[in-house]
Structure formats: C-alpha cells, structure tokens
N, C-alpha and C positions, 0 to 999 in steps of 0.2 A: 638496320636493326643492331646486327652484332656487332658494329663498330661504336654506335653509341652505349652498349654494356661496357665495351672495353674502354672506352673512355669514362666510364664513371666507376668501375671495379679497379683499374690501375692506381687511380689516384689515393683511394680509400686503403688499398693495401700497403703503397707507400707510407700514408701516415701511420697508419697503424703500426708497421714495424719500426717506424722511426722513434714512436714513443715507447717501444718495448725496450729498446737499447738504451734509452736515458736513464740517468741514475737519479734517485729522488731525493738527493742530499742536497741538492740546490734548494729544496722547499723548506730545508730544516732550518730555524734560525740560527744566528751565530750564537756560540759560548754552549750548546747543548753539547753533551758526550754523546757521540753515535754509537752504535751497536757495532759499527764496524772497526771504530779506533780501539774500543774496548777489545774485542775480540782479536784484533790485529797486535803485532808488538810495537804498535807505533805509539808514542809518547802523546799524552794529551795537551792541550795548550797550557803552558804555566799560568798564564793569568787566571784561566778557569779554574785553576787549581786552588790559587789563591783565594779567590773568590769563594768558593766551597769551604775553604778552611777557616775563612773570616765568619762566614755562617755560622759555621759548626761552632765558634767559641762565643759567638754572642748568644745571650740568653733569650729566649723568646717569652715576651711578658705574658702571651696568651696561655701559656702552659706552666703550669706550676712545677717547682722540683719537688717531687714526692719525698724524698727523704729529708729535706729542709722544711717540710708542712706541720705545724703541729696538728695533732689530731682531736684536741681538745675542742669541743665545740662542735665537731664534725659529726660526731656519733648522734644519730636521729633518736630523739626520746619518744617512746611511744605514748598516744595520748590516753589520756586518763581514761578508766573504764566507764566512768560516769558519763563523760561527755559522748563516747561510743554508744552507750546505753540511749543517750537522749537522743542522739542522731538515727539511731535503730527504731525507736519509738516513733518519732518524726516520718519516718519512711513506711512505716506500718501503717500508721494514722493515715497517710496520703494513699496508701493502698486499698485500705478499708473504704475511705471514701470512694475512690474511684470505683471499685466493685459495687458498691452500692447505688453510685451514678449509673453504672451500666445496666445493673439490675432494673431500676427505674425505668431506665431507656427501653430495654428490652420489653417490659412490663407494658410500656404505654404504646409501644409498635403493636404488640401484640393485640391489644384492644383496639386498635385502628384498623388492623387485619379484619378481626371481628367484625367492627363495624361495619366495613365494606360489605362484608360476607351477607350481615344480616339487611343491608341496605339492597344487595342484589336477589335477596330471597324476597323481600316486601315488595320490589319492582316487579318480581315475576308475577306474584300474587295480584297486584294492582292489575298487571295487563291481563291475567286471566278474568279476573273479576269484570274489567272494561269488555272484554270480548263477549262475556255473558251477557252482559248488560246492553250491549250493542243487539246481540242475536233476538233478547226480548224484545227491544224497541223494534226492531225491523219486525218482527211477528206481529205487534202491536199496530204497525203502520199497515200491514198487509190486510188486517181485518177489517171488517166494514164498519164505519162508524154507527154507533148506536145512537138512538136519540135519547135525551136526558129522560123522557117519560119512561123507558123500557127499564129503567134501574130497578 
C-alpha cells in the first residue's frame, strides 16, 4: 500500500516542480516586448522598433485628428419646442388611454368577482331551499294517505 502511494506521489511531485521552474516566455508570440526586456537594460529587437515607429507615423483612418476636424455641423441643434411639445402630448394621450383601459379592466374584474360572490350566495340559498323541500316531502311521504273523499 505504501509503495503504491509513493509510485503515485513522486511522479506528481517531479512534474509539478518541473513546471514551476520553466519560463513562460516561450508562450509569448514573437514581436511582443516582454516586461523582462523592458525592465532589464537589454535592447529591444530593432525590427520590432521599426514596426512600432511605422505604425505611429501612419494615420489611422478610424479615428479623426481632432485638431484638423471642422466643428461646423457637429454642434447638435436642439429640436423645436413645438416638436417636443407634440411628442409630449402624444405621450400624455397614450398614458391617459392606458390609464382608462386599466380602470375599465379593474371595474370589469370587480364586477366578475361580485357576480361570483352573488352566485355563491344564490347557490347556498337554493341548497337550503332544497333541503327544506326535501324535509317537507319526506314528512308527506310518512303520513298515511288520505282518501280523496276526506278532503
């Protein structure tokens, strides 16, 4: 048992220490300034310096040069007050319509609830009347039959 544990633990220990001593620089793609190169007094690769300088000289078409960009036409104009008032009126009208629809729906819902309550009361009343009728009919069934002439 002890021997099998040693056979498992020892290779794991060696594998973990071997990875700890390796440098991660081998995973960095070529052409990237590494922090170690910048921190040390080591000169960066001259080809890479040329590429970086060429990129700095080239103007990127995606971003405008703000000092050369004209400002005319970039200032946003405020919308007319009449347009803003019209939009406000539309929104207020829609709000009022929605509020009235909600009120109508609530009223209909309340009426339905009231109808259910009334129906339950009516059902209870009918059941009580049925029980009374059943008792009176049962009493009539137990009475002896009278002849028609006894009336």
